[in-house]
N, C-alpha and C positions, 0 to 999 in steps of 0.2 A: 204611227206610232209601234206597230209590234216592235220597225226596226229600230227602233229609238233604244223600248224597253230590252233590247238582246243582251249590249255588251255591257248594262248594267245588275245583272242576275249573274249568283254564285258558279263555283266554274265545277264547286265539290256538292256531294250530297247532301240534304240535310234533313236525311232520315235513313236509320239502316233499313227500312221497312221496304227502300229499293236500292239499284243502282246510278241512276235517275240523276241528274241534274236539272237545277234547275236553268237551267243555260242551256240541255239538252232537247228540257223539253218542250222548251219558248223558240227554241230555233228549230225542230221540229214541225212547228203550229207555221212558222217562214215558212217555211219550201210547201209547206202542202199548197198555206194560200197564194199560196207566190204563183206556182202552179192553174191551179181553180182561178185568180186571178184574171192572167191570161188569156185560159180558154174563156172567160167571164167576158173579155173585154175581145175578145173576135165574136164573142157567137152578138153580144152589141154593135157593132158597127162591122164588121165585115161578114158576118152569117147572110143578113140578109139580102144582101145580092149574091154569097151564092152558090145555092141550092140545099136540100134537102139532105142526104146524105151528109155536106160539110161539118153544120147543123150539128147529124147526128155524132160523125167525131168528135168534135170538140164538146161536145154534151161525155161522153167519158170519159173526156181527161178534167170534168169537172163532176161529175156524178152516174156513172152509170143507171145509177139505179134510182136517182133521179127522171134523170131520160125517160128508161121502162115503162117510170107513171106516165109520163105525159105521154108520151108516142100511144100506152093504152089505152090512156080516154081517150087520145083524134081520134084510134083506130075503134073508138066504140060509138062515137059523137058524128064521126064520118065514114061510111061503109066503103067508099070512093080508096081511104087513105092509110085502106089496110095491109096493100103490101107494102105497100111504104113502111107506115108501122114494123112491122114482123123483118123490114132491110133492117132500119133505127136500129132493133132492137139488141142486133147481134151485131154490128156494125158498132155496140156502143160498149159489149163487152169483148168484144177481140180489142181493143183499143185500150183497155181497161187492165186486161193481162199485162201493154206495152207503160200506163200507168205505175201502177207497181214497180214493175221492174227497175223506173226513170228515179221513183222513190230512195226505193232500196240502195239503188248506184251511189245516189252521195253521201249515205252516210254508212254504206261498208261492201266497202268492193267485194273482198269475198265470199259474203252472202250473194251478192249478186252475180257472181262468175255462177253459184250454184246451183241461182236460180234464172239464172238465162236462156237454157235451154230448154228446160220445162213450161216456163213465161212464151218463153219465142213462139214456140210449136201450139201450144196451147189457143195467146192468139194469130195463128198464124190459121188454126182449122174455124176457128172468128169466121175470120179476111176472110176465107175460101167458101164457108156456108154462105157467106154478106154476100160472094159472085153468086153462087147461082142461086138463091132469090133476088136478087137483082135483076141476072137473065133475066128470067121466071116469071118479074112484074115491069108492067111498066116504071119506068122512073121516075123518077123523085119532080112535083114541081116544084118547080124553080122561089119559085112564093111563098113556099113551107118552111116554118125553120121551130124552132124546137126551141121557149124558150123555158126556164131556167131558175126565175125569181131573182131572187132577192144578190147584190153585191156580198163574194164570200169575203171580204175583209172588213168587213161589217165588225166593231166590238162584238156584238152579241153570236154572232157567227164563231168566231176567236175565241171567246172566254168559254164556249160550251166544249172546246176542239182542246183548248187545255185540260180543261178540267178531263174531259173522256179519257186522256193522256196520259191523265196522272194517279184518274183509279184504274187507269187498264194494265199498268206499272205499276201501280201498286198487287191489283189482283194474282200479278202473274210471275209475284217473284213467290208471291204466297201460294198460289196451287203449284210453282215449281217447289218451291219445299216440300210442302207436302206429300202431291203426290207423282213427282219425276216428271218427265219428259209426254206423258199419258194422261195428263194430265193439264197439258197446256194443248195438248191436241184435241180436248175432248173443250179446253174454253174455246179457242181458234172453231171449234165450229156454230158455240155457240155467238162469240164475237161477230161472227159473219151477214147472224140481221142483226147488228148493227149500225156502226157507219167504223171500217176493215182499216181506215185511214194508223190510230193511230194503234191500235196492235201494230201495226206491220210495222211503224215506227220505234215502236216502245222492242221490238226484234230486232232489227238492224239499230235500232243502235247501245244493246248490249245488257234491255230489260232481263236480259233474264242467264242467270249465271247458268253454268256448267252445261249446255245444249249444245251440239257440236251447231255446225252449217248449215249442215244435211238436216238436224231436228228442225232447225228456223225453219229451210227452207219446207217442210214436211207441215211443219205450221203454215208458215204463211199462206197453201196452196190450197191445207183443208178448208182457213179465213175463205177467201175466194169464190170457193166453193159452197160456199153456205154460203155466204151471196149474190149465186147462179142461182140456189135454190128461192130462195126467197127472193130473188127481181122475177122468178117461174111465175110465184104464187103471181106476185104483181102484170105481169103478165098477161096472164089467165085473168084475174081478177076485175080488174080496171076493165076488160074489151071482152068482161062479159063471154068469157070462153073461146068461142070456136076464131074471134077474131085476129089474134095472134097467137092461136095453138101450138105451129109448126114451129116459134121464136123461142116458144115455155122452153117446149118439148129437146132443142138445144142448149139451155139451157142445162139440164138438166143436164141433157148428156156428156157436155162439158161437167159439168161439176161434178158428176160421175168419174169422170178421166184424169179429170185435176187430182181427186181423191187416189183414184190406181196410183196413182205418178205419186203424190206423197205419200202412200206408204209403201214404194218403193225406191224411194232417197231415202226414206224418215230415218234407217238405221244402217245409210254410208256416210 
């Protein structure tokens, strides 16, 4: 149904409050749902026989936040799963950076080019730390699996995403008009505590006017860093403190690195 609706939507803005068109909003939904659904199918039909690391990686494509919560809860429930949970949390975040870059590339090659080095560097750092964690702990048991719940193409999930996209588009335009680039950075930090995909897609599709690609890239990095802080809190709270403390610390470190990079390129 999401694919059928797309060509029926107008390709011109329907309000002066945002430059995003209904077709752009729905196309964003189709792209993100397609990526998430591919991950969902792989987890459901392939990952059960592929081992825990693969399910954590696929979870990063689906939702690194959801993956973090699931693994943290498992670490609390079963002490023997703590090393594997820490590896999986770090791995999911490393994949998240690649997911963001892939989404931006679909809509804005110039912005993707500006983000490529920072996101690839942060992803590489995550994966190297993940490899170190894996080396220091025993491997995942092949029977372990990350289950993230509902089908991402269900109409309820699609509707929520579309509503979030529109609200964030309106907010971004208003913030840019009244507070400029610094306002968008502040909004990015707040958005990081929710779903960052609508925000990233809004920026990639030109939802804010008058911002350079460097400023847009900085805003996306800030949102991702804020999301890492949220995941660090989830890792600590749902695992009961020390169970996933190392991965929580890694997430905070990556968040700090992301903000530093954002501030460096923001004026470039």
